[in-house]
N, C-alpha and C positions, 0 to 999 in steps of 0.2 A: 506492500499499499505506498511505504514511504516514498518508493522507487516511481511508484506512478504521479505522485502529488509533486516530486522534483522535478519529472521530466516536463511536466507539463508549466510547472514553476520557470524551467530553464530552458529546455528544452524548444516552447513555444516562442518566447522572446527570441532566443535565437534563429530562428528560423524565418522569425518575422523580419529582424531587423539586419541580418546576412543573406539571407535568401540559399542558401547553399544549395552548389545541385548536383543530385546523385546520378549515377549511370549504373545496372545491374541487380536494384531491387532485388529481383526476381532469383537471382541467385542464393541469397538468405530462406533456407528453409523454415515454413509457418510452425513446423516445430522438431522438436529431436536436438540433441546435441551438435555443437558446430565448433571451428577454433575461428575465430576469427584473426589473420594475421597482419598487421599494417605495418605502413613505415610509420615515423615519429618525426613529423617538423615541430610540433607546437603543443604547450601546455593543454590547449584549447582541443586538442584528437579529441580526449576522452570523451568531450562533452559533443561535438560536433555528431559524430558517428552514432552514438546512442539515440542523438537527438532527431535522425530521420528514418530510423526503425523502429518498426512497430513493437517488437520485443529485447526482453531486458539482454543486457549484455554486460557481462560484469568483467572489470580490469583488477591488476593489481597496483597495489600503493604503498609508498612507504609508510612504518606502522608509524614515525614522529606524530603523519598526518591527524592519529588517532587519537595519540598518547598527552599530546602538549597540553598542561594544565591552565587552570584560568578558565572562564568564561570564551571569550577567545576560541579556545582552544576546543572548550566544549561545543560550538557551533561550528568548528571545521571538522569534528568529526561526524556532528550530525549530516553533514553538508556531501562529504564524500561516501558515508556510508547510504544515503539520500538516492546517489546518483551511483551507485551498485558499483562501488570498489571495495575490495578487501583489503585488510593491512597487513602486509608482510615485513618484518624485520630482517633490515637487509646490514646489521653488524657486523655479520661473518659471511664474508662472500658466498662460500658453500651453503651455509644453513640455508642463506638467505633464499635461492637457489632452489635447493630442495622444498622450502616452504611454499615456494611459488610454485614449483609442481604439483605438489600438495593438492593444494589451495584450485588448481587450474583441474584436477582429476576429477574432487569433490564436484564442482560445477557443472562437470560435463555428465557425471554420472546419475546428474540430478534431470538429465534431461537438456541442458540451457546453454547461453551463447557465452563463451569463453574469449575473451579478446586478449589480445598479446602483442606487444610491438617485440621482436625478433632481433633488434637491433641494441635491443638493450636500454636506449637512455635517446634522450632527442638529438637529431643530427646537427651537428655545429654550422653549416654549412650550405643546407638546402639540398646537400647530396644523398645519394642514399650507400647505407656502409655495411661491411656485413652482418650475417645473421649469425647470432651466437646459437651454436647447435645444441646446449643444454636444455631450455625450456622449452620450447615448441613444440622441436621432435619427438621430443620424451614425450610430454603429455599428449600429440597426437598417436605415436605408436603404441602409448600404457593402455589409451581410450578405444582407439581406430575411429574415432569422430573425424569427420572432414574438414579441411584446412581451406578456408577461403581468404583468397588473398586481396587486401585493401588498399588503395592506395587517396591516400590525403593528398590533396592538391592545393597549394597556395595558402594554409592556415600557419604556418611562416610568417607571413606579411602581415595577418592580420594582428598578431603581437610580437612583434618581434622581443628575443630577450632584455634586460632591461626598460621595456616601454611599460608604463602602466595603464596608458588608454588606447583601448581596440582600436585599430581603423578598419571602419565600413566598406568592408568588398566582399565580394561572393566568394567565397571557397568553395571546394567539388571532390566529391568523394566518388571514386571508380572502385568496386568491387565485380572481383571476376568468379570465373565459375568453379567449383569446389573442386579441389584435390583430394585423389583417393590414394591413403599410402598403406590400404592393407594387405598388401604385397611384401612390407617389412613389420607385419607384429608380430610381436613376442620379440623383436629385435631392437629393443631399447635403450640396452646396456652396449651396443654395438659402436663406437665412435665416427666408426663412416658412415653408416649408415646414415646416425644422426646428422654428420655432413651434409650427407648428399639430399635427406630430406629438406634439410634447410636452407641447403644452394637452389634449390628448384622452388621454393616458398619462395626466396628474395628476386629471382630471376622471376618472376609472374607479378610481383610487386613493381619490378624495375619497368616490365613492359608494360603494366599497368598505368603508372607515377610518369612516365617519360626523364625520369631523374638519372644523372650522371653517377654511375656504378661505382665504387671505390672499396677495394679490396686489403680491407683494413676494418677494425672495429672501429666506431663511434669514438669508444671509452677512450682510445690511442690517440685518436685525431685530436681530441678534448685536449687531451696530455700535450701533445706538440702543440698545439695554439698555445694553449697558458706559457710551455715554458720559451717559446718566440716571444711573447707578450714580455714574460718577464726579462728575457735576454735584449729583447730592447729599451725597454725600462731604465735595465740597470748602466748599458752604453749611454741611453742618455744621459743621464746622474754625470756618468764618467767625465762624461763630454763636457759639461756643465760645471764640473768642479774642474778641468784645465784650462777653462776660460781666465 
């Protein structure tokens, strides 16, 4: 009930204000479990996609969103629960991954839609990065649920990182045909199979989104960008001191 209330309260105004265009809605099953695997450009991706779907879709969110103390913390927790997000403790990389997999399996076993971002984090520059093989592939092979590739279009232009006020423009959502990985059933612990499944999904997302593909993880790209910015700042400081 809370999800429905939040969807009307948030999804309705989102659709009116931004008028997102959608292709491929017919690829979302009317019932039964399915995994929605999407590229990740913006914080708003987890709001625009559910807003255009008739069915509830559950995503994973950082546990900190649900455990912050105080009135603001309780309101934040209620908001994320209301929009169908599950808390996962990311304090330990392996533990976080296992918790996300377990949560995803539970959602799918209830016959619901589970949303996941294979890149593991938002793209730092609008390009599509290598998918992480652990979560998506393991959940798909453990449950036998079809994987539906999804491409978010231009959502990063609405509210770039660091910007408070969103820009009114039309984002897009392309939903591809379901991918069946039943041929790999029971092989969720084979790392070569996990890599193959993930790469196939990322290829389909790339075709839908039209993004340039980068064969490295987005987390590594973010580290490179941060290191470059730090080096540039230190160089500028040194040059200033030498004047």
